[in-house]
N, C-alpha and C positions, 0 to 999 in steps of 0.2 A: 479526195480522199482519200485516205493515208496509204501510203505503198505499203505498207507492212503490216501482216498480220502478226498477234499474239506473242507468236513462237518464231519468227522469220528476222534474221538479220540478212542483208544484204550488204551488198558488196560490185565494185565497178571491174571488170576486167579491163585493164588499163597501161596502155604505153605512151611516155612522157617524151612529147619533141619539142624542145629547146629552141627557137630561132637564135638567140644572141641569149650571154647572161649578163652582157655588158647593160649598167644603168647607172641612170644619174642619180638617182636615191643612194642614199648610205645607211641604212639604216644599224645600228651596231649589232643589233641580234642576228643579222643576215651569214645565213650559210652557202649563199646561192650566187650570188653577183661577182661581175669583174668589171673595173672599171671600162669607163667608153673608150672604145679602140683597139682593148686588148684580146679580145676575143672573137675569134671569127665567128659570122654567121651562118648557120647553118643552109646551103645550099639545098636546091629540090632536087638535083639527081642523088645528093645523100640522103636525102629523105625518100625518095622514092626505093632505094636498097633497101633501107630498114623497113619499109613498110610492105615492100615484095615478099620481107621473110617473114612476118607476122603475121600473113595472111593463111597463113598455116597452124598459126595458133591459136590460142582463144582469147582475144583478146579484140573490144567492143570499140571500147574508147581510144580515142589520141584525141590527150589533153597537148593541148598547144601552150603552154607555158614559157612565158618572156620575161626577159629584164625590161625596162623602161629605156624609151628613146625620149628626151625631153620635148614635150608638145612643137616648141619652136625651131626645135632644129632642123640642121637642114638633111638631115634623115630621116626626120619623121616618116615622110611619102613613103618611102624606099624601105623601111623597118613596117609601115601597115601593109605596105602592098606584099612585102615577104610572108606573113603574117597569113591576111587572105590567101594568097595562093597556097601554102602548103596545107590550109582547112580545104581548101580546093582540089587537092592530091587526096590527102588522105578520103574524103568524101567517094573522089572516082575510083576511088580503091577498094572502097566500099566497106570502109569503118565511119565511125559518128565523131564529129569532132567536137572540140569543148575548150574555147580559149577561155584562156585568165592572163592578162596581160598588162595590168595596171588599168588605171583611167583612161577609157578612152573615149574622143568625141562623140554627141550624140549620131553623128551622119558617119563616125568609125562604127558601131554600135547599130548604125541601121543596116550596112553595110554585110557586117560580119553575122547580123542574122542569115542571108542567104545560106553562110555554110556552114553553119553549128547549129547544133541540135539542142544546147544549152549552152552556158556563158558562166563566167564567174570572177568574184573580187571578197578578197577579204576587207571587212570594215576595220578587224585589229580590236579598237579600242576608240572609241567617241571622244574621250577627256581630251581635251587640249593640251593638257600638262605635259604631255609625250612629247611635244612638238618642243619643251625645251629639255628634255634628257633623250630617248633611245632616236629619236623623228627629228632632232635638229636638222638635219641635213638630208632632210628628206621631205621636199618639198610637194610629192602628189599623195602626203599622207594627211594631207591635211581635213580635219574632219569632212568639212562640207562639202569637197570632192568627192570622197568617195561616198557619201551618202546621195550623193546626184545622180550617182554611176547605178543605182537602187533603186531609184526614182524612173531615170531613165529606161532602165531593162523593164519596168512595170508600163511605161508608157510603150515601149515599143512590144510588148508580148514577148519580151526571152526570157524561156524559164532559166533561173538562178540559183548559183549555190553563192552565201556567204559565209564570214563566221567570224569566230573571237580567237587572239591570242589572246593567251592566260598566261601573267605571270610575266611582264613587260614593263612595271613600273605603276601598274594601276589598282584601282583598290577594288573592292567584293560590289561598292554600288555603282562604278565605272559597267561592273560586268550586265548586274541589271539594265542601266540605261541603256546600253548600247542593244540589246536584248528588246528591251520597249520600243526601241527607234525601228528594229528589223519588222516586229510584229505590227505595229502602227502603218510600217509602207506595205507588208502584206496583207491588211484587211483593206487597202484600197486598192491593191492590183493584183491579191492572188497570184505571186508569179515566182515565189521562193520556194526553191523544192524543201535543201539544204539548208542548216546552220552548222557549221564545221566549230568542233571547240577545239581548240589545237594549242596543250599544252606547249609552252617555252622548252625548248629541250638541247642545251648549248653543245654546241659543233667548235670543228676545229680554227674557222675564219675566222668568227664573230671576237668584235672587240667590247663586246656589253660583259660586264664581268656580276652577273648575277648564276645562282642556283638554277637548276630546272624547277617547273611548278612539280609542285608535289603532287603525283597523280593520286594520294587517297584521297585529295581534295576534291575528286572529278565528279566523282557521284551526286557530290552535294548538288556542285554545283549545275549536273546536271538535272536532277531534280527540279531545281530551283527554274530551269531554264523551260522544265518544260511544262512547268506552272505559264508560264509569263509568252512561250510562243503558240501560236494558234497550231491545232493535231494535226492540219494537213502539212504542217514542215517536221521534215525528219531529223532528225539530231545527227549529227556524223563527228567521231572521234577517231583517228587517226590508231590503230593496235600497235603500229609499232614504236609509237613515245610512250606505251601505258607497259611496262615490260612484266608486270606482273600479273600471272593468266588470271588470278584469282578479282583481283583489281581489275582487270578487263571486264570481267564477268560481273562484277557490282556495276560498272559503266553501263552496261546494256542492262541490267535489271532497273537499273535508277532512270532510262530512257534513252537510251543512244539503241538507237535501231537499223543504222550505218555504217560501212567500217573505210567507203573510200574507195578510191581507185588503188587497186593492189596491180604491181609492176614489179619489172625487176629491179628498180631505184626509186629511193624517195630523193628528188633531185632539190628540194626546199631544205630537206632535212640528210643532207647524204650520208652522215655518221651512225643513222638510224635505219639498218635494213626494213626491208618490208617484210611481213610474215607472209607465206606462202599461202594461197590456197586451203591446200593438204594440212599445214600450219595451224590454222585456225579454224578448222571444222575438227579437231582435235582437242582445241580449248573447246569448241561453244555444243558439238554433240551430246557429249557426256552432262552436259547441264541442260539439256533438252532442248538448245536453240537448232534450226536448220538455216545452213548458210546457203541463201541463193544469187545467183548472180540476175544484175542491174541493166539495164542501158543506162547511157548516162542523162534520160529525158524522161521523166516519170509518166507514165499514159494519161491522166490526166490533162498531160502538153501536148498531147500529140494534134491535138487540130490546129492550136497558134502555130505550127510551122510550114514554113514554104511547100508546095506541092512535093515537088522533088525530093524533101527532105521526109514529109509523111513517107512518103515510098518504101525509101532510105531503109528507116525507123519499121514501116511494116513486114520487110524482108527477115529485119532481125526479130519480131517480135513471133516470129513462124517460124526459127531455131527452138529445138527442145534446151529446157531452161530457162527459154524468157518468152515463154507462153504468157500473154497476158493472165490468162485464167489459171494458170497453175503457179505462179509467183506473186501478183499482184492481188491481195485481197481484204 
């Protein structure tokens, strides 16, 4: 069952917590990472202080977004433990966690399912050609490793978000191949909530010398993606990366129906401030679109969650604006 009706666009009122910016990958387009050892890990007490302030604000999703620690690093166990504890803390303080921390082992995903209502990992692009360019020093960007995550998420019945990064050296045929792979996995497991179509947007930290992906191409890509993907997968676009209001509306007209997590800062693209809720309403409403909040788990997946998480989600669905009957048609 699709999450959106014909005149509804959704977003998640969210806040991003970063356990660590350190990452053993060195993707040349990245504006997020620091070298291992250069960035302190977020403590539980610091996270608790942040979350306490958020309890009085309209925030439901806590996105746990982390740089990656090498699978064989002596710090891997402590890193994973910190992520788990942050999710557990957020859940205990009334929020709904969603983790995106790079490729995880089957056992790590299985454990995180107990403290996350959904999880995510960008496929970016499946072409191996990028391993010779932007992913030359990014071992976890091997396409098979990332596809494995989507399969494991399906086997574990984890509601999942994935997506494509557009404009990093791939071809249009690569887009369709990646979308077909997502579609195939979803047809087997029916677990993909959203596919993000994220245009490359140059930032101050990256070394990748390439222009921004032309947002004027996005409507065409979205329309083709809508043809390839099953109808119960929602297409998401980041509105802060589509600067022109008319082209943002064109993306929605083409089939995008979700604007992702909206919070004070886009940690992945820090040079591009989020458009806030009121700004988005002022763009959408004159064109006949209603902007409504959603939870980080779509209603058709509620029954997949452990009982404790089902109770937490039900409490949020009873809050005005998140009620199932009003939002999801």
